[in-house]
N, C-alpha and C positions, 0 to 999 in steps of 0.2 A: 496690161489689160488687152485682150483680143475680143473681137466681136464674136457673138454666139454663132456656132456652126450650124448648118442646115440639118434636120433630121435625116435627110437622105444619106448622110455620111455615117449614121449609126447603124448598128446591126438590126436586122429586121425583127428578130426576136429575142427576148431575154435568154441570157446563158444558163443552161441547166447542167449541173453537175449532179447526177442522180437526183435525189430528192431536194437539192439545194438550188435555189436561184440566185446566181452571182450577177448582181446588178448594182452598178455598171460592171461590164464584162472585163475586169482587171484583176489580174493575178501578180502576186509577188513572187517571183522565181526564187526557187531554193538555191541558196549560196553557202557553201560550207565556211564556217567561222563568221558569217554575216547575219544570216536570217534566224538567229535565235529570238527567244522570247522578248527580250528588251527592244530589239529592232523592229520586230513585228508590231510591238505595242506603238512605237512611234509612228510607224506607217499607217496603222489602223486609226490612231488618233487624228492624224491629218486627213485621212480619207473619210471619216465619220464626222468631222468637224467638232470633234470632242475637245480638241485643245489646239489653240493657234499658238503663234509666236510669242514667247514670253508667258505661256501657259493659259492664255485667254481664248475661249471660244471665238472663232472668226465670226464676223458680222453677217448674219443670214445663214449661219451653219446649219446644215441638216443633222440628224441624229439617226442612228440605227445602222446595221450592218452595211458596209459599202465594199465590195470587192472580196477576193480570197487571199489569204496570207499563208504560205506554205513554209513548213519547217526546214531547217538546213537538212542535207542528206543523211540518212541514218542507215548504216550497214546492218543487214538482216542477221548475219551471224552474231555480231555484237549485241544485238537487241535480244535474240533468243538466249545468248549466254549471260544476259543482264550485266553487261559491262557498265562500270559505275559512270563513267562519262557519258555514255549512250543514254543511260536512264535519266540524266539530267537534261540532255538536249531534247528528249521527248516531252519535256514540261511544257504545259500550256497555261496561259493565264485564264482565271476563271471567266474572264469576259470574252474569250475567243471562242466564235462560233461561226461556221464549223470548224472543228479542229482538224488541220490538214497536215499530214505527215508524208514525207518523201523517203522511199525506201531504195536502197541499191543492193543488188544481189545477182549473183550468176548460177546459183544452184536452185532449181525448182523447188526441191524439198525444203531447203532452209527458207527460201521466200514464203512457201506455204505456211511453215511453222510460224514464221514472224507475223503473217497477216492474221493467222488464227489467234496468236497471242494478243494482237491489237483488238480484235474483236472480243474475245473472252474477258479481256481486263478493261474494256471500254477505254482505250488509250487514245483513240482519234475518231473522227467522224468521216474522214476521207483518206484515201491512200493514193499517192501518186508514185509511180516507177520511174527510176532514173535510167534512161538509155541515152543519155545525151552528154555525160561528163567526159572531156577530152584529156583529162590529166593522165600523164604516163603511168603513175603508180595503179590507176584504174584500167587503162586499156591494155596495158601489158599482160593483165590477168584475164582478158576477155571481157571485162566489164564495160559499163558506161556506153559511149558511143561505138565500141568495137562489136558489142554484143548482137545488135540487130542483124549484122551480116550472116550470122548462123540462124537461118530462119526457123529450124526445128526447136533450137533452144530457146528463142524468143517465144515461140507459141507455147512451149511447155511452161515456161516462167509465167506468162500471162495466165494460162489455164489454171495453174495453182493458185495464183493470186486472186483470180476472180472467184473460183470455186470455194475458196476458204473465206472470202470477205463477207458472206452473208449479204445484209442489206447495204453495206458499205459501198459506196461508189469507188471504182478503181480507174485511175487515168494513168497516162504515160507521157513523158517528156523525151525528146529525141532530137538528132540532128539529121541532116541530109544524108549523111552516110560517112564512110570512113575517109574518103577522098573523092575527087571527081571521077575516077575510074571504078569506085566501088560505092555507088549510091544505093541506098536501102529504103528511104522514107516511104515510097509508095507501097513496096512489098510489106513494110512493117505496119503501114497503116491498114492495109486489108487484113492482115493477120490480127490486128487489134480489134477490128470490127467483129471478125469471126469469133474472137474469144470473149466477147462481152465487155470489152473496155469502153468506158463511158465517154471519153473526150481524149484528144490528143493535142499536145503542144509541140511545134516545131520550131527549133532554132534554124534559121536559115543559113547555116554555115556546116561545113564538114569537120570532122574531127581534127584534119590536118590544118585547117584554117585557125583553130582554137578561137581566138577573139579578134583576130586580124582581118584586115580588108573590109568588105561591105556585106552585109547580110543579104541573101538572095531571098527578097520577097516573092519572086515568082515562084520559087518551090513551095511557099506557103499556099499560093493559089492552086498550084497543081494539086497539092495534097487534098485541099477542100474540095475540089472537082472529084478527086478520086474516092473520097470517102464521105459522101453527102449525108450517110446515115447518123453520124455523130458530130458533135461540135469539134471544130479544128481552131486552136489558138495559135496566134503568131508571136514569135520571139525573136529579137534581134535588132539592135540600132534604134531602140525607142528611148530617145533622150528627153523628150518633151511630150506634153499632150498633144500637140499638132502631129508630132510623128505617130502617136497611137491611132489617132483618126484617120490619118492618111494610109497607115497600114490596112485598117478595116476596109477604107474605100477602094484601095488598090488590089487587095487579095480576096475580099469577100469572107475573111475569116470571122468567126464568131466572138472573138474576143482577144486580149492581148496578154502577154506575160512579160513583166518588166524586171530585169535583172540589173546590170551595171548602172542603168540610168538612174536608179535611186540611191546609189552610193554616195553619201554625203548629202543626199537631198530627199529624206524621207516626206517632205512636204510635196513631192512629185505626185503622190497619190491624191492629195487635194486637188491639184490641177487636173489630174485624169478624171476624177469624179465630177468636177465642174464642167469639164469638156464633154464628157458622155451625157450629162444631164442638160447639155444645151446651154450652159453658163460659160462665159469666155475669160473668167478670171485666172490669172497666172500669178503665182507668188514670185515676188521680187524682194526678199528680205534684205535688210540692212545686215551688216556685220554683227552689230549688237544682238539682233533677233537670231542670227545663226548660232552665235555664242551661247545663247540661252538653250538651243536645241542641243548643242554639243555638251553643255553641262548636264542636261537631263539624261542624255544618252549615257555618259559616263557613270552617272548616278545609278541609273537602272541596271546597268551591267554589274556594278558592285553589289546591288540588293539581290540580284538574280545569283550570282556566284556565291554570295555570302561573305564576300571579303573586299573591302574597298580598294586596296592596292590592286589586287588581281583584277578587278573591275576596270580601273583606270588604265592598267596595262593593256588589257584586252581592247580598250578603247583607242588606243594609240594609232592603229592601222587606219582609222577613220579620220584622222586629223587633216591629212592632205586633201581627202576628198571634200571634206566640208570647207576648207580655206581655198580651194581652187579659185583662181581669178581675182581674189583680194589681194591688196598690197600688204604684205606681211614679210618683215625681215628675215633673212635667212637664218640669223641667230635665233630669233624667237621661234621660227618654225622648228629648228632643230630641239629647242627646249621643250616645246609642246609635244614633240615626239618622244620624249624620254620622261614624261611625267609619270608620278606613281602615287598621287594623292589628290583628292578634290580641292584641298586647300591650294596646292601647288598649280593645280590647273585653273582655279580662280585667279591666283595672282598673276600668272602669265597671261591670261586672257584680259585682264584688266589693263595690260600694256598695249593691247591692240587699239587701233584707231578704230573704235567701234561705230562711229557715225558714217562709215563708209557706205555708199548705197550699193545695190546689187551690180556687180560689174558686167560689162559688156563681154561676151565670150566665156562666161562662166560655165555655161552648158556644154555639152558634147561628151566626147568618149572620156570615161574614167575607168580605173581598173586594169586588167590585163588587156594588152592589144597585140601581142605577138601572133604571128600566122605563118603559114606555108611550112609547118613542122612535118618531120617524118613521125607518123604515128606508131607508138610502140605497141607491138602485138605479140601474142603468143607465137612460138615457132610454127610455121605452116598455116597460119590462121586464114589466110586468103586463097589456099589451094582449092577448097570445096567448101561452098557456103552451106551445104547440107551434111557436112561431116562435123559432128560435135564431139568427137572423141579427143581425149588429151586434156581436158580441163580438170585440174587436180583440186585437191582439198584446199591448197593455198589460195585458190581463185576468190574465196569469200574472205575479204579483208577482215581483220578481228578489231579494228577500230573505225570509228566514224569519220567522215570527211572525205572531201576530194573536190 
């Protein structure tokens, strides 16, 4: 439990994403293979106070929409071609509103077609564009965090997206640049404003940093000063509600985007809502309560996929994140990481010391942390930021993820 924070630490005005008011100004970052419908459900339930640990609403819980929860990255080519896996990934629960989808693409025409498809078929209410992914399979084709270096290409993609979006708001997420010698955030921000983008999220790292080192929050402050016309959201190194409020206070950003900080911690969104609403409550679940969330997460995945075994297998990657800091023997950890049924998961978790309190040091970095990588780029990509020739048909990935 922490003391309530003064109102001066909060944004001066509610965050507006087109016609939608996002209050408190908290956004779940798109993460490939993570922010599917089941995980978004867990995060929303904690944010809204709809479900506490063990399935009970928390005492004094508020109800109603709290925050914005974005789908994992969807490739525009795969969407236009109605790839079976992609069509499942764009599924939203009936209670999700607004429905928020992130698109990845490098071809303006294909991006425009994907956006028009979303509008015509009422597939989402908000479109976010990915210009921040540092994964080599994306950047080596000129996508993700490599793309804003090519200013005309960025402008063309944004123009196609906005012009085809109709009344749907279009936002974008990006990084500082490719590396410290090729920074792009300020130019990209100005192009975004000129092309009608509704808001920008900036991860305070370069593509070369991947997820290593420390996020540069000063870069977020500089972007906010550079594009005062639209909201700027900060992303990077938000591991707690205190971190989120500190980012807003130090950068002047209009809201925060939380990614790795909620891995194995979907209840972080309850903490964030409480902090932004001036309540100082911080979740400190026992292992028994954490195990109940784990079980529900695995079950939701199975129901979403339509196969219990595949759902539990997909859940395996979350196990280490949920159990970080708790005393769990290496043998049991390994067994939990190879489970293939809910019954087996129940049996193994029953063998845990479930009365363990929340451990000191359980928060902090989770997920990928590598940094100082050489960025994989198309040949000659850095020679001229205004030369966009040489982007071939294979630049549009045919599967979603990244």
